C-alpha positions as CSV (number, residue, x, y, z in Angstrom):
1,X,-0.1,0.1,-0.5
2,X,2.9,2.2,0.7
3,X,4.6,1.6,-2.5
4,X,1.1,2.4,-4.6
5,X,0.8,5.4,-2.7
6,X,4.3,6.7,-3.1
7,X,4.3,5.8,-6.4
8,X,1.0,8.0,-7.5
9,X,2.6,10.6,-5.6
10,X,5.8,10.7,-8.1
11,X,2.8,10.2,-11.3
12,X,1.2,13.3,-9.6
13,X,4.5,15.5,-8.8
14,X,5.4,16.7,-12.1
15,X,1.4,17.9,-12.7
16,X,2.1,19.9,-9.3
17,X,5.2,21.7,-10.3
18,X,3.6,23.1,-13.3
19,X,0.5,24.5,-11.7
20,X,1.9,28.0,-10.5
21,X,3.3,28.3,-14.5
22,X,-0.7,27.5,-15.3
23,X,-1.8,29.6,-12.7
24,X,0.4,32.5,-13.8
25,X,-0.5,31.3,-17.2
26,X,-4.4,31.2,-17.1
27,X,-4.1,34.8,-15.3
28,X,-2.5,36.8,-16.8
29,X,-2.6,35.2,-20.9
30,X,-5.7,33.3,-20.6
31,X,-8.2,35.3,-18.7
32,X,-7.6,38.8,-20.4
33,X,-7.7,37.1,-23.8
34,X,-11.1,35.7,-23.0
35,X,-12.7,38.8,-21.4
36,X,-11.2,40.4,-24.8
37,X,-13.2,38.5,-26.7
38,X,-16.5,39.5,-24.9
39,X,-15.2,43.1,-24.8
40,X,-14.9,42.7,-28.9
41,X,-18.8,41.2,-29.2
42,X,-20.0,44.0,-26.9
43,X,-20.7,47.6,-27.1
44,X,-19.1,48.9,-24.2
45,X,-17.5,52.2,-23.8
46,X,-16.4,54.7,-21.1
47,X,-20.0,55.9,-20.8
48,X,-21.7,52.4,-20.4
49,X,-19.1,50.5,-18.5
50,X,-21.0,50.3,-15.9
51,X,-24.2,49.9,-17.2
52,X,-25.9,46.9,-19.5
53,X,-23.7,46.2,-22.0
54,X,-25.4,45.6,-25.9
55,X,-24.6,42.4,-27.4
56,X,-23.5,43.4,-31.2
57,X,-21.8,40.4,-32.4
58,X,-19.1,40.6,-35.2
59,X,-20.6,44.5,-35.5
60,X,-17.2,45.9,-33.6
61,X,-15.7,44.0,-36.7
62,X,-18.0,45.1,-39.5
63,X,-17.6,48.5,-38.2
64,X,-13.0,48.0,-37.7
65,X,-13.1,47.0,-41.9
66,X,-15.3,49.8,-43.3
67,X,-13.4,52.5,-40.7
68,X,-10.8,55.0,-43.4
69,X,-8.6,55.4,-40.5
70,X,-8.0,51.8,-39.3
71,X,-7.4,51.5,-43.5
72,X,-5.0,54.1,-43.0
73,X,-3.5,52.8,-39.5
74,X,-2.6,49.7,-41.5
75,X,-1.1,51.0,-44.5
76,X,0.9,53.0,-41.7
77,X,1.8,50.0,-40.1
78,X,2.9,48.1,-43.7
79,X,5.7,51.0,-44.0
80,X,6.5,51.2,-40.6
81,X,7.2,47.5,-40.5
82,X,8.5,46.8,-44.0
83,X,11.1,49.3,-43.0
84,X,12.2,48.5,-39.4
85,X,12.7,44.3,-40.0
86,X,14.2,45.2,-43.3
87,X,16.8,48.1,-41.8
88,X,17.2,46.0,-38.6
89,X,18.1,43.0,-40.1
90,X,20.2,44.0,-42.5
91,X,22.3,46.5,-40.2
92,X,22.3,43.7,-37.7
93,X,23.6,41.1,-39.9
94,X,26.3,43.2,-41.4
95,X,27.6,44.3,-37.8
96,X,27.5,40.6,-36.3
97,X,29.4,39.4,-39.3
98,X,31.6,41.5,-39.3
99,X,31.9,41.7,-35.1
100,X,32.7,38.1,-35.6
101,X,36.0,38.4,-37.0
102,X,39.0,38.2,-35.4
103,X,39.2,41.8,-34.8
104,X,40.9,43.6,-31.8
105,X,37.8,45.5,-29.3
106,X,35.2,43.0,-31.2
107,X,33.4,41.9,-27.8
108,X,33.7,45.9,-26.0
109,X,31.8,46.8,-29.5
110,X,29.5,44.3,-29.2
111,X,29.1,45.2,-25.2
112,X,28.5,48.6,-26.7
113,X,26.0,48.0,-28.9
114,X,23.7,46.1,-26.8
115,X,23.1,49.7,-24.5
116,X,20.4,51.1,-27.0
117,X,18.3,47.6,-26.5
118,X,18.5,48.6,-22.6
119,X,17.3,51.5,-22.8
120,X,13.4,52.1,-22.7
121,X,11.6,52.9,-25.7
122,X,9.8,56.0,-24.0
123,X,13.4,57.3,-23.1
124,X,14.9,56.5,-26.5
125,X,11.5,58.3,-28.0
126,X,12.1,61.3,-26.0
127,X,15.8,61.2,-27.0
128,X,14.7,61.1,-30.5
129,X,11.8,63.7,-30.3
130,X,14.7,66.0,-29.4
131,X,17.1,65.0,-32.0
132,X,14.9,65.5,-34.4
133,X,13.1,68.4,-33.4
134,X,12.7,70.9,-36.2
135,X,12.9,74.0,-34.7
136,X,16.1,72.6,-32.4
137,X,16.7,69.8,-32.9
138,X,20.4,68.1,-33.7
139,X,19.4,66.8,-37.1
140,X,18.4,70.3,-38.2
141,X,21.3,72.3,-36.4
142,X,23.8,69.6,-38.2
143,X,22.0,70.1,-41.8
144,X,22.2,74.1,-41.1
145,X,26.3,74.1,-40.3
146,X,26.3,71.8,-44.0
147,X,24.4,74.5,-45.8
148,X,21.7,72.8,-46.5
149,X,17.7,73.5,-45.4
150,X,16.4,71.8,-42.2
151,X,13.9,68.9,-42.6
152,X,10.6,69.1,-41.4
153,X,11.1,65.6,-39.4
154,X,8.1,65.3,-37.4
155,X,5.5,67.5,-39.1
156,X,6.0,66.4,-42.4
157,X,3.6,63.5,-43.0
158,X,5.9,62.1,-45.9
159,X,9.0,62.1,-43.2
160,X,7.5,61.1,-39.8
161,X,7.2,57.5,-40.6
162,X,11.2,57.8,-41.5
163,X,11.9,59.2,-38.9
164,X,10.2,56.6,-36.9
165,X,12.0,54.0,-38.5
166,X,15.0,55.5,-37.9
167,X,14.3,55.8,-34.2
168,X,12.8,52.2,-33.8
169,X,15.9,50.6,-36.3
170,X,18.4,51.7,-33.4
171,X,16.5,50.7,-30.5
172,X,15.9,47.3,-32.4
173,X,19.3,46.4,-33.9
174,X,21.0,45.5,-31.5
175,X,19.0,42.2,-30.5
176,X,19.6,41.0,-34.3
177,X,23.1,41.6,-33.8
178,X,23.3,39.4,-30.5
179,X,20.5,37.0,-31.5
180,X,22.9,37.0,-34.9
181,X,26.0,36.4,-33.5
182,X,24.4,33.5,-31.2
183,X,23.9,31.8,-34.6
184,X,27.8,32.4,-35.8
185,X,29.1,31.0,-33.0
186,X,27.4,27.8,-33.9
187,X,28.6,27.2,-36.5
188,X,32.0,25.3,-36.6
189,X,34.8,27.1,-38.0
190,X,36.0,23.8,-39.5
191,X,33.5,24.2,-41.9
192,X,35.2,28.0,-42.7
193,X,38.2,26.4,-42.9
194,X,37.6,23.3,-45.8
195,X,35.9,26.0,-47.4
196,X,39.0,28.2,-48.2
197,X,41.1,25.3,-48.5
198,X,39.1,24.3,-51.3
199,X,39.6,28.0,-52.8
200,X,36.0,29.7,-51.7
201,X,36.4,33.5,-51.2
202,X,34.7,35.0,-47.7
203,X,31.9,36.0,-50.2
204,X,30.7,32.8,-51.4
205,X,31.8,31.1,-47.7
206,X,29.2,34.0,-46.5
207,X,26.4,32.8,-49.4
208,X,26.8,28.8,-49.4
209,X,28.1,28.5,-45.5
210,X,27.1,31.2,-43.0
211,X,23.7,31.7,-44.5
212,X,21.9,28.4,-45.0
213,X,23.5,27.3,-41.7
214,X,22.2,30.7,-40.0
215,X,18.1,30.0,-41.8
216,X,17.0,28.7,-38.6
217,X,18.1,32.0,-36.7
218,X,17.2,34.0,-39.3
219,X,14.0,33.2,-39.9
220,X,13.3,33.3,-36.0
221,X,15.5,36.9,-35.5
222,X,12.7,37.9,-38.1
223,X,9.4,36.8,-36.5
224,X,10.2,37.9,-33.4
225,X,11.7,41.7,-34.6
226,X,8.8,41.5,-37.0
227,X,6.0,41.0,-34.4
228,X,7.3,43.3,-32.0
229,X,7.5,46.3,-34.7
230,X,3.8,45.1,-35.2
231,X,2.8,45.9,-31.8
232,X,5.2,48.7,-31.3
233,X,4.1,52.1,-30.1
234,X,5.4,54.1,-26.8
235,X,7.5,55.2,-29.4
236,X,5.7,56.1,-31.7
237,X,3.3,57.9,-28.8
238,X,6.1,59.8,-27.8
239,X,7.5,61.1,-30.5
240,X,4.4,61.8,-33.2
241,X,1.6,60.7,-30.8
242,X,0.1,59.3,-33.9
243,X,0.5,62.9,-36.1
244,X,1.1,65.3,-37.8
245,X,-2.7,64.5,-39.7
246,X,-3.1,60.5,-38.7
247,X,0.3,60.2,-41.0
248,X,2.1,58.1,-38.4
249,X,-0.8,56.1,-36.5
250,X,0.1,52.6,-36.6
251,X,-1.8,49.6,-36.0
252,X,-1.2,49.7,-32.4
253,X,-1.3,53.3,-31.8
254,X,-4.8,52.7,-33.3
255,X,-5.6,50.2,-30.9
256,X,-4.9,52.0,-27.4
257,X,-5.9,55.5,-28.3
258,X,-9.6,53.4,-29.6
259,X,-9.5,52.4,-25.8
260,X,-7.5,54.6,-23.9
261,X,-8.2,57.9,-25.1
262,X,-11.5,57.6,-26.5
263,X,-13.0,55.5,-24.5
264,X,-14.6,53.0,-27.0
265,X,-13.5,49.7,-24.8
266,X,-15.5,47.2,-27.0
267,X,-13.4,49.0,-30.9
268,X,-10.1,48.8,-29.5
269,X,-10.0,45.1,-27.7
270,X,-11.7,44.0,-31.8
271,X,-8.6,46.0,-33.3
272,X,-6.5,44.1,-30.5
273,X,-7.5,40.8,-32.2
274,X,-6.8,42.0,-35.7
275,X,-3.5,42.9,-34.8
276,X,-3.1,39.0,-33.0
277,X,-4.7,37.8,-37.2
278,X,-1.3,39.6,-38.3
279,X,1.2,38.5,-36.3
280,X,-0.2,35.0,-36.7
281,X,-0.4,35.7,-40.4
282,X,3.6,36.8,-41.0
283,X,4.6,34.2,-38.2
284,X,3.2,31.9,-40.2
285,X,4.3,32.7,-43.6
286,X,8.1,32.9,-42.3
287,X,7.4,29.1,-41.1
288,X,6.1,28.6,-44.3
289,X,9.1,30.2,-46.0
290,X,11.6,28.4,-44.0
291,X,10.3,25.0,-44.3
292,X,10.1,25.5,-48.9
293,X,13.8,26.7,-48.5
294,X,14.5,23.0,-46.2
295,X,12.9,20.8,-48.9
296,X,14.4,23.2,-52.0
297,X,17.7,22.2,-50.3
298,X,16.8,18.7,-49.7
299,X,15.9,18.4,-53.4
300,X,18.8,20.1,-54.4
301,X,20.8,17.7,-52.3
302,X,19.5,14.9,-53.3
């Protein structure tokens, strides 16, 4: 009987150890998610939050689909996310490869490049808001010293998104550097030595050895920085608050303003679920791309 009790306890023990993690998961992830589902299916605002919540089904989603401002925010998000991901990945890849060479001070430079990522996005936003200020910003001061005309970095609808992309690139590129550096460290140096003996140049080694072996790291990095860029809003909120003329309001900032500035809680919740759908589609696309590339390589090798 004692042996049986001990055996049962041993079988149950792993599940008991999972209880704290499951409680945190349910409390901070699943419950808010289900609560937002409930909000999105009802008509709730700050003026009606204490009254009866009217069930409206998918009306909030239908209103969003036909909302011109939401369409504009999607276009802004497309430019912001595309530019941010492209620049973060390209600059991060170049820095990771350069710092992976046997050069003096590479470890020191790696430590310095981590600093922007450790800085809060809010602090980054205030710093770049000062740098790109139209009247007394450092950038326009430098242009003036060169005899060039000042640029309306944050007040011109045609340039404001690209200014935000530059700020986001500075803030997010260190993660790509760290992540891809870890991938480069995982590649056996013997592979490069064999390629060098066979007459491969550094460019060919990068194209035919480094990139294929880095592919899993590249895909995961792209998924993460894309999702972060889609959901990014605090830096934008600080630098422009979505202006001028709604030209820098991304979908994430649109969701935030609907829920917390305009008090349209249900509309904000519905916008949040559309953002989740965007993240899932992008992540699935990257994974699909990875698998298709792996199949292509297997076919070529066979």
